[in-house]
N, C-alpha and C positions, 0 to 999 in steps of 0.2 A: 504493499500500499504506500502512498506516497508521502514525501517529506513535505512540511510546510514552511514556507519562507516567511517566518516571523520576524525577520529583520532584513535589512538591506546588504547581507553578507554576499560578496560577489560570486562565492562558489555556486549560489543557488542558480545564477544566470548560466553559469559555465555547465552545470548538470542537466538544464532545460535544453542547451545546446546538444547535449549526447542524447537526448530523447528520453531522458529519466523525468517521471511526471512529479513535478513540485506544486504544490498548491498555493494561492494568495491565502493569507489569515481570514478574509472577508468570507471566501468561498468555503474555507474549511470549518468555519463556525456553522455552517448550514448542513453540514454532513452528520449523519446519526452514527458516527464511528468512534470509538475509544480512542483516546489520545496517550501515547507512550512519550514520556520526556527523558530523553537520553543526553547526559552530558559528555562531552570531548573534551579530557584535559590533554591538550595539544602542547606538547614540550619539545616538538622539532625545531631545529634552529630555522632562521630565517629564511633562507633560501627553499625548505621544504615545508614552510608553515602552511600554506594554501594548498599545495599538492595534497598534503596528508589529510587537510579537511576534506576535500573532494574525494579522496579514497575512501575514507570510513563513511563520509555521507552517502556515498554510491552504495557501498554494501547494505548500508541501513535502508535506503530507500528502495532497494530491489528486493528485500525481503518480503515475506507474504502474509504475516498475518493481519487480521482484520483491525487496523489501526491506523492512524495518522501519527507520524513520527515529527516530533519538535526536538531538535538536535540542538544543545548549547554549549558552543565552544567556550572554553576559558583556558587560562594557562597559569603560570607561577610567576610572581614578580621577580624572583630571585635568577631567573634564566637570562644571561644576557641578550639583549636586542639592540637593533640599530634604530636610529630615529625612526625611519621609514616604518619598519616593522611594528614599533610601538605605536605609532600612530594608527596603524591598521588595527592592532589589538584594541586600542583605546576606543576606536569608532565601532567595531563590530563584535568584540567578545564581551563576555559577562564576566563579573567579579566571583571569586569563590563565596564571598559573603553573601552574594545574591542567589547563587546556586544553593547554599546551604539553608536560606530563608525558605525558598520556594520548593525545594526538594526535587527528587529525581525518581525515577523508576529503574534506570539503569545508566552505568558510567563505563565510558572506555577511555583507557589511559594509553597514551602513545608512547612510543620509545623516546630517546633523547641522544644528543651527542654528549660525552663526557670526557674529560680529560684525565689520564691516569686511570689505574685498574680499581682503585677504591671508589666504591658509590658512596660510603658513609661520609666521605670528606668532601661531597659535591657541594655546592650552596645551596641546592633545591632539596637537599636529602630530608631534613625536618619538615619543611612546608608538604612535601610529597607523602610523608607518612600521616601528616595530619588529615591531608585529603583522604588516604586509604582507611585511616581509622574512623573517620566520620561516615565513609561509603560503606564499612562494613557493619555498622549498626543502623544504617538509614537507608540503604539502596539495595534493592533486590539484588541485582547481581552486577559485578564489575568484571570488565573484560579487560586484561592486562596484555600489552604488545611489547615483546621483545625486552627491552631493558627495564620496563615495568615490571614485567614477569621476574626479572632478575632481582629486583628490589624488593618486591613481596617476599620472594623465598629467602632473601636475606635477613630483612627485619622481623617477619613474622615467624619463619621457620628454622633460622639459623643456619641456613644453607647458603654460602657465599659461591657466586659465580667462580669459575676457572678459566684463567687466561688461555688460549689456544696457541699452539706452536704456528699454525697459520689461519689465516681468516677464512671462517665458515662462509662461503660465499658463492652462491648459484642457487640453481632449480634443483631440487631433490626429490626424489619419490618417497612416499610414505606409505605405511601400512595401518590399518586400524588394528588395533590390539584390544580394543574393548569395544565390541559393537552392540552393546546393550542399551548405553547411554542414548537417552533422546536428542542430545546435542548433535549425534552423527546419524540420525535415521534417515535413511533413503540416500545418503551420499556414497560415493564410489568406495569400495574398501582399499583401493589404491590410487592414489591422487598425488600430486606435485604441490610442493610449497617452496617459496622463495626464502632462503636466508641469507643474512649479511650481518656477521658479527665477528668480533674478536674474541668472545668469552662465550661459556656455556655452562649451563646446569644439567649435569648428567641424569640418566634415568635412575640411578641408585640414589642420588641426591632427592628427586621427586619422591620416590618410594620411601626413603627415610623420613621426608615430611609428612607421610601421610596421605598424599595425593593421589588423584586417580588419572593414570596415563591413558589416553585415548587413541592417540596416534604417534609414531616415532618413524625414523628411517631404518633401513636395514642395518646402518651403522651406530644406530643407538642414538640419535639427535631426536630428543623429545620436541616435538612441536605443540601437540594439543592435550591440555590436562584441565581437571577441575579440583576445586576443594573437596574435601571428604564427603561433604552434603550434596555435591554434584551440581550446585548452581551459584552459591554465593561468590566465588570467585572463578573465572575463567582464563586460562593461561595459554597465550600464544608466545611461543620462542621465535616463531618464524615470522615473516611478513605476507601473509595473504592478501592484505590490502594492496600490495605493491601494483602499479600500473605496469603494462608491458614494456614500456621504455624505462622503467625506474632502474634496472640494473645496468642499462647502457649509461644512463646519466651518472650513477655511481662511478663506473668504470671511467668515464670521462673526468670525474673529479679526482680520481686516484692518480691520473696522467698528470693532472695540473699539479698534485702535491709532489709527484715525481719532478716535475719542472722546476718546482720551487724548493727543491732539496729537502722536502720535509718526509720523503721516504726514498730509501737507499735503493731500491731496485724498481725497476719498471713493472707495472702491476700484471699479473697473469690474468686471463680470462676468467670470468665468473665460469663455474662448473654447469654444464648441461645447458648453456643458455644460447651461446652462438652456434651456428652452424659453419659449415666448411666455407661456404661463401664469404659470410661476415668475417670469419677469421682472416681469410686471404685479404681483404680489404683493409682490416684493421693492422695486420702485419705490414702491408705496404705503406700505410700511414705511418707506423712506427719506423720503418727503414727509411722513408724520405725525410723524416722529421728529426731521427735522432742517430742515424748509422751511416749517413753519407757526408757528413761534415758540412752539411749545407748550411747550418746555423740556423735553420728556420725551426726554432722550438716554441711554438704556439699552438693554441688550439683552434685558430681560424682556419685550418685545414682539416680538422677532425671531420671524418666523413658519416655524421651522424644522420643527415638526411638519405644517404645510399642504404643505411641499415635499419632505420627505425620501423619502416613499414614491411621488412621482411620477417621481424621477429615474432614468435609463438607466443602466446599465452596460454599455459596449461594448467594453470591454477585458479583463475578467477571463479569458475563456475562452482568448483566444491567450496571456496571461502563463502560465496555467497549462499550457499546451503546451509553452511555451519551458523552463519549470521541469521540467516531466516529462521534456523530451528531454535537459535538463542532468543530471539525476538519472540517467537512463538511461546517458549516457556515463560518468559517475562509477563507476557500478555494472561496467561494460564494462570500464573501466581497473583498476579496484580488486578485481576478482573474484577474490579470493586471501584466504587466511586471514590474510596478513599486512597489516596496514593501514599500507602505505607510499605513497608518492606516485605511484610509477610500477613497474610490474612489470619484472622484468629483461628480459622479452622484448618490452618496448614501448619504441621509441623517444622519450626523454623531450622532445626537441625537435619531434616530430610523431607524439604518441600516437595520433592519428586517422586517420593515413595521408593526410592532405589533400594535394592537389595545389596 
């Protein structure tokens, strides 16, 4: 069911242009359809701020329960912002105080870029925990993406993420290891998910925390898990929200870091993402720019336009199904005029009646 454009956020018009149904508030008021209010704590850096909005808005807007979706973006003041990004946030984003006052049915928390391996030393660490603690008591379900998953595993379950010798970067096949949870109803038993991170929480750590793992790779990268009650917290360690070209843009940024001497080696290709033709084009770009002493070391000749329309997306459909199932579960639990985390006749420790 549709998103509702309850403010002038530019992402709504971008999504309309993609064919996603977005209602004006006046029209939405005349529809006898249940509202769901979803918060989006967007912690991504300035360059990815609006794209991350659209990625999660898109997944929510394409989901299928009988509801109208009001998505409320907000961020943390402790995250560094340019003047332009801060002006955008001031104009279109809500404050956490306002979110807390009005309440939510569900919350999505994005990843973030951090400096150094320790999460607990980041300036946003304590404010982020404050948001999570409030949501744990007042929101039906919180979906954690990538770094947000690592943060919850550390502060709530005592499981610190582990640095990896190489970046986990690419498109990886996953298997359902628990097919009984309603979050994975009717999805493929084998599907792809994008990962992009230098750190990982292992399967053994998820098990030690008493969490319920639903999907992982053959090599043990956990992507999808839930809290023990099956709903209060949903964990994504990958990035199923990514656009088709997101990894291409990341690869381009890694090349820029190499040019700026912020990484010692030229970046490898993301795994299972580029085909032979695209790799040949990118290898030629590398040779012309770096190996022939031409001195042309800039991104102006990066062949993005030759590649971006050739890339395959093998993860979006499954991501949409999982988020749709998540929305359906939230609608099921909150199907009442009172927007409270759990209805009186639902066991808060096991709202889905899982065995």
